[in-house]
C-alpha positions as CSV (number, residue, x, y, z in Angstrom):
1,M,0.0,0.0,0.0
2,N,1.3,3.5,-0.8
3,R,-1.6,5.6,0.3
4,K,-0.7,7.8,3.3
5,C,-2.4,7.0,6.5
6,I,-3.9,9.4,9.0
7,L,-3.1,9.0,12.7
8,E,-5.5,10.6,15.1
9,I,-4.6,10.8,18.8
10,S,-7.2,11.6,21.5
11,V,-6.0,14.0,24.3
12,E,-7.5,15.9,27.2
13,T,-4.8,18.5,27.9
14,V,-2.8,21.0,25.9
15,E,0.4,19.3,27.0
16,A,-0.7,16.0,25.6
17,A,-1.9,17.7,22.4
18,L,1.6,19.3,22.0
19,A,3.3,16.0,22.7
20,A,1.1,14.2,20.1
21,E,1.9,16.8,17.5
22,R,5.6,16.6,18.2
23,G,5.3,12.8,17.9
24,G,3.9,12.9,14.5
25,A,0.1,12.7,14.9
26,D,-1.9,13.9,11.9
27,R,-5.0,15.0,13.8
28,I,-6.0,15.6,17.4
29,E,-9.3,14.5,18.9
30,L,-9.8,16.9,21.8
31,C,-11.9,15.7,24.8
32,S,-12.3,16.1,28.5
33,D,-12.4,13.2,31.0
34,L,-11.0,10.5,28.8
35,S,-11.4,8.1,31.8
36,R,-15.1,8.1,31.0
37,G,-14.6,7.8,27.2
38,G,-14.4,11.5,26.6
39,V,-16.9,14.3,27.0
40,T,-17.2,17.8,25.5
41,P,-14.1,19.9,26.4
42,G,-14.5,23.3,28.0
43,A,-14.2,26.5,25.9
44,G,-11.0,27.4,27.7
45,L,-9.2,24.2,26.8
46,V,-10.4,24.4,23.2
47,S,-9.1,27.9,22.8
48,T,-5.8,27.1,24.4
49,V,-5.2,24.1,22.3
50,Q,-6.3,25.8,19.1
51,K,-3.7,28.6,19.7
52,Q,-0.8,26.2,20.1
53,I,-1.5,23.3,17.8
54,L,-1.0,23.4,14.0
55,I,-2.4,20.1,13.0
56,P,-6.2,19.6,12.6
57,I,-8.3,19.4,15.7
58,V,-11.6,17.6,16.0
59,V,-13.7,18.1,19.1
60,M,-15.7,15.6,21.1
61,I,-19.4,16.5,21.4
62,R,-20.7,14.4,24.3
63,P,-22.7,16.1,27.1
64,R,-21.9,13.4,29.7
65,G,-20.5,9.9,30.2
66,G,-22.6,6.8,30.2
67,D,-25.0,5.7,27.5
68,F,-25.7,7.5,24.2
69,V,-29.4,8.1,24.6
70,Y,-29.8,11.8,25.2
71,S,-32.6,13.9,26.6
72,T,-34.0,17.0,24.8
73,A,-31.9,19.2,27.0
74,E,-28.8,17.2,26.3
75,F,-29.4,17.3,22.6
76,A,-29.8,21.0,22.7
77,E,-26.5,21.2,24.6
78,M,-24.8,19.2,21.8
79,K,-26.1,21.6,19.2
80,R,-24.8,24.6,21.1
81,A,-21.4,22.9,21.4
82,I,-21.3,22.2,17.7
83,S,-22.1,25.9,16.9
84,A,-19.3,27.0,19.2
85,V,-16.8,24.7,17.5
86,K,-17.8,26.1,14.1
87,E,-17.4,29.7,15.4
88,C,-13.8,28.8,16.6
89,G,-12.9,27.6,13.1
90,L,-11.8,24.1,14.2
91,D,-11.7,21.1,11.9
92,G,-14.5,18.7,12.8
93,V,-16.7,17.2,15.5
94,V,-17.0,13.7,17.0
95,L,-20.4,12.5,18.2
96,G,-22.8,9.6,18.4
97,I,-26.5,9.2,19.3
98,L,-28.4,6.0,19.8
99,R,-32.1,5.3,20.3
100,K,-33.3,3.3,23.4
101,D,-33.1,0.1,21.3
102,R,-29.4,0.9,20.6
103,Q,-30.0,1.5,16.9
104,V,-28.4,4.6,15.4
105,D,-30.6,7.7,15.9
106,I,-30.6,8.6,12.3
107,Q,-32.9,11.7,12.5
108,R,-31.0,13.4,15.4
109,T,-27.6,12.5,14.1
110,R,-28.5,13.8,10.6
111,E,-29.6,17.1,12.2
112,L,-26.3,17.5,14.0
113,V,-24.4,16.6,10.8
114,E,-26.3,19.3,8.9
115,L,-25.6,21.8,11.7
116,A,-21.9,21.0,11.7
117,R,-21.5,21.6,7.9
118,P,-19.0,22.3,6.4
119,L,-17.1,20.5,9.2
120,P,-16.9,16.7,8.9
121,V,-18.5,14.6,11.5
122,T,-17.1,11.4,13.0
123,Y,-19.6,9.0,14.5
124,H,-17.8,7.7,17.5
125,R,-17.8,4.3,19.3
126,A,-21.5,4.6,20.2
127,F,-21.4,2.6,16.9
128,D,-20.0,-0.4,18.8
129,K,-23.0,-0.5,21.1
130,A,-25.4,-1.2,18.1
131,P,-26.5,-4.8,18.0
132,D,-25.8,-5.2,14.2
133,Q,-22.7,-3.5,12.9
134,R,-23.6,-3.8,9.2
135,R,-27.0,-2.3,9.8
136,A,-25.4,0.5,11.9
137,L,-23.0,1.2,9.0
138,E,-25.8,1.8,6.6
139,E,-27.6,3.9,9.2
140,V,-24.6,6.2,9.8
141,I,-24.1,6.5,6.1
142,E,-27.7,7.7,5.8
143,T,-26.8,10.6,8.2
144,S,-24.0,11.8,5.9
145,A,-21.3,11.5,8.6
146,S,-17.8,11.4,7.2
147,R,-16.2,8.9,9.4
148,I,-17.0,6.1,11.9
149,L,-14.7,5.4,14.8
150,T,-15.1,1.7,15.7
151,S,-13.4,-1.3,17.2
152,G,-15.8,-3.6,15.2
153,G,-17.9,-4.1,18.3
154,A,-15.0,-5.8,20.2
155,N,-13.0,-4.7,23.2
156,S,-10.1,-3.7,20.9
157,A,-9.5,-3.0,17.2
158,L,-7.2,-6.0,17.2
159,E,-9.9,-8.3,18.4
160,G,-12.4,-6.8,16.1
161,G,-10.2,-6.9,13.0
162,A,-12.3,-9.3,11.0
163,I,-15.4,-7.2,11.5
164,L,-13.5,-4.0,10.7
165,A,-12.3,-5.5,7.5
166,E,-15.9,-6.3,6.5
167,L,-16.9,-2.7,7.5
168,V,-14.1,-1.2,5.4
169,A,-15.1,-3.3,2.4
170,A,-18.8,-2.6,2.8
171,A,-18.3,1.2,3.3
172,G,-16.2,1.6,0.2
173,D,-15.9,5.4,-0.4
174,R,-19.2,6.2,1.2
175,V,-17.7,6.7,4.7
176,V,-14.3,6.3,6.2
177,I,-13.9,3.5,8.8
178,V,-11.4,4.5,11.5
179,P,-10.3,1.6,13.7
180,G,-9.7,2.5,17.3
181,A,-9.3,1.0,20.8
182,G,-6.1,-0.5,22.0
183,I,-4.0,0.5,19.0
184,N,-0.3,1.0,19.6
185,A,3.0,0.5,17.8
186,S,3.1,-3.2,18.5
187,N,-0.2,-4.0,16.8
188,V,-1.0,-1.2,14.3
189,L,0.6,-3.0,11.3
190,Q,-1.4,-6.1,11.9
191,I,-4.6,-4.1,12.2
192,A,-3.8,-2.0,9.1
193,Q,-3.0,-5.1,7.0
194,Q,-6.0,-7.0,8.3
195,T,-8.6,-4.3,7.9
196,G,-7.3,-2.3,4.9
197,A,-8.1,0.9,6.8
198,H,-6.2,4.2,6.1
199,E,-7.1,6.2,9.2
200,F,-6.4,5.1,12.8
201,H,-7.3,6.4,16.2
202,S,-5.4,5.9,19.5
203,G,-5.4,7.3,23.0
204,L,-2.3,5.4,24.0
205,S,-3.6,5.2,27.5
206,T,-0.9,2.8,28.6
207,A,1.7,5.4,27.7
208,L,-0.2,8.2,29.3
209,P,-2.5,6.8,31.9
210,Y,-5.4,9.0,33.0
211,G,-4.0,11.7,35.2
212,S,-0.3,11.1,34.2
213,R,1.9,13.9,33.2
214,D,4.7,11.8,31.5
215,Y,4.3,13.7,28.2
216,K,7.8,12.8,27.0
217,K,6.9,9.1,27.1
218,F,3.6,9.9,25.4
219,E,5.4,11.8,22.7
220,T,7.8,8.8,22.2
221,E,4.9,6.3,21.9
222,V,3.0,8.5,19.4
223,G,6.3,8.7,17.4
224,N,6.7,5.0,17.4
225,L,3.1,4.5,16.2
226,A,3.5,7.2,13.5
227,E,6.7,5.6,12.3
228,R,5.1,2.2,12.0
229,L,2.3,3.5,9.9
230,A,4.7,5.6,7.8
231,S,6.7,2.4,7.0
232,L,3.6,0.6,6.0
233,Y,2.4,3.3,3.7
234,S,5.8,4.2,2.2
235,P,5.8,3.9,-1.6
236,N,8.8,1.6,-1.2
237,A,7.2,-0.6,1.4
238,H,7.2,-4.3,0.7
239,P,4.3,-6.5,1.8
240,N,5.1,-8.9,4.7
């Protein structure tokens, strides 16, 4: 393969964002409270990161931890957050809404996708809670979201590799499948080769546990991950 990959790194502090950028990340997913899977970051954090980071920044739009079935008030909060991200001139938003039966909430998601335009929308790992991944794929495509962040319904992208490969093939050029969950330098090549994906997401929580401030180690691990992907997608790369 010689198509360049995209490496997205999720962070919750400006220091982690800077370390990820120095390490070679192509895109930042900015969140608060990653220990709960990430929620909408505060305006102060967004502004600080935006001023210091040169690579694209996408922002988590999630009003709380827990499930992805939102009240009317929470949905309104999501809309306000998307409008704020647009006003800041950032590069995209990350969100996901399910119905009580865990199916993709097509109507509400489409409404948020339309509100976010022209910014791309990533449908996050709420996707993995859906009972039927192939059906969920078609439902997300119907909303016009640009990407789906998923582990293939498994605990990690490595475990979900077979399903991810099916999703990548079924999606074609209609939506970008972004494998995520447990991706690091030791397994990213296997995941890339198995799935055929070209964008990858990692939080590297083992390198920067929640609450840790070892940003040098985090930068190194991002660099290792970026180098592995660069070697795979080099025009001179040879298949294993």
